[in-house]
C-alpha positions as CSV (number, residue, x, y, z in Angstrom):
1,X,0.0,0.0,0.0
2,X,1.3,3.4,-0.9
3,X,1.6,6.3,1.5
4,X,-1.0,8.2,-0.5
5,X,-3.7,5.5,0.1
6,X,-2.8,5.3,3.7
7,X,-3.2,9.0,4.3
8,X,-6.6,8.9,2.5
9,X,-7.8,6.1,4.8
10,X,-6.5,7.9,7.9
11,X,-8.2,11.2,6.8
12,X,-11.5,9.4,6.2
13,X,-11.3,7.6,9.5
14,X,-10.6,10.9,11.3
15,X,-13.4,12.6,9.7
16,X,-15.8,9.7,10.6
17,X,-14.8,9.8,14.2
18,X,-15.2,13.6,14.2
19,X,-18.6,13.3,12.8
20,X,-19.7,10.6,15.4
21,X,-18.4,12.9,18.2
22,X,-20.4,15.9,16.9
23,X,-23.5,13.7,16.7
24,X,-23.0,12.3,20.2
25,X,-22.6,15.9,21.5
26,X,-25.8,17.0,19.7
27,X,-27.8,14.2,21.2
28,X,-26.6,14.9,24.8
29,X,-27.3,18.6,24.7
30,X,-30.6,18.5,22.8
31,X,-33.5,19.8,25.0
32,X,-35.9,17.2,26.1
33,X,-39.5,17.6,24.9
34,X,-42.3,17.1,27.4
35,X,-44.9,14.4,26.5
36,X,-47.6,17.1,26.8
37,X,-46.0,19.5,24.3
38,X,-48.5,18.8,21.7
39,X,-51.6,19.6,23.9
40,X,-53.3,23.0,23.5
41,X,-52.4,25.8,26.0
42,X,-54.4,26.1,29.2
43,X,-57.0,29.0,29.1
44,X,-55.8,32.4,30.6
45,X,-57.1,33.3,34.0
46,X,-58.5,36.8,34.4
47,X,-56.9,38.9,37.1
48,X,-59.2,39.6,40.1
49,X,-60.9,42.9,40.0
50,X,-60.0,45.6,42.6
51,X,-63.4,45.1,44.4
52,X,-62.7,41.4,44.8
53,X,-59.3,42.1,46.1
54,X,-60.6,44.6,48.7
55,X,-63.3,42.1,49.8
56,X,-60.6,39.4,50.1
57,X,-58.2,41.5,52.0
58,X,-60.9,42.9,54.2
59,X,-59.8,46.6,53.6
60,X,-61.9,49.3,55.2
61,X,-61.8,52.2,52.8
62,X,-64.3,54.3,54.7
63,X,-62.9,57.7,56.0
64,X,-66.0,58.9,57.9
65,X,-65.1,60.3,61.3
66,X,-61.4,60.5,60.7
67,X,-61.3,64.3,60.7
68,X,-63.0,64.6,64.1
69,X,-60.4,62.5,65.9
70,X,-58.1,64.7,68.1
71,X,-55.0,63.0,67.0
72,X,-55.9,63.5,63.3
73,X,-56.5,67.2,64.0
74,X,-53.1,67.7,65.6
75,X,-51.3,65.8,62.8
76,X,-53.1,68.0,60.2
77,X,-52.1,71.1,62.0
78,X,-48.5,70.0,62.1
79,X,-48.5,69.3,58.4
80,X,-49.9,72.7,57.7
81,X,-47.3,74.4,59.9
82,X,-44.5,72.4,58.1
83,X,-45.9,73.4,54.7
84,X,-45.8,77.1,55.8
85,X,-42.3,76.8,57.2
86,X,-40.9,75.4,54.0
87,X,-42.6,78.1,51.9
88,X,-43.0,76.1,48.6
89,X,-44.3,79.2,46.8
90,X,-40.8,80.8,47.1
91,X,-39.3,77.7,45.5
92,X,-36.9,76.9,48.3
93,X,-37.4,73.1,48.2
């Protein structure tokens, strides 16, 4: 056998081994498909409305009687004084 024929066989053998390694790598890293991938998507759920959330959380949104409380009156007076002290109409802050 001549050296030319041997080099051709070695080249073909190397290319075959390289191709097999590439295929093996492709099979190992391929994503797995779930058996339910061909099923239709589940229906979308509507988000709950704001009223349903308030009912669920038990929030009290009523503000009746809050202005008559002494603590609330004091706090509102403090806020007004602080606003006057900062003088927003002069553009200080």
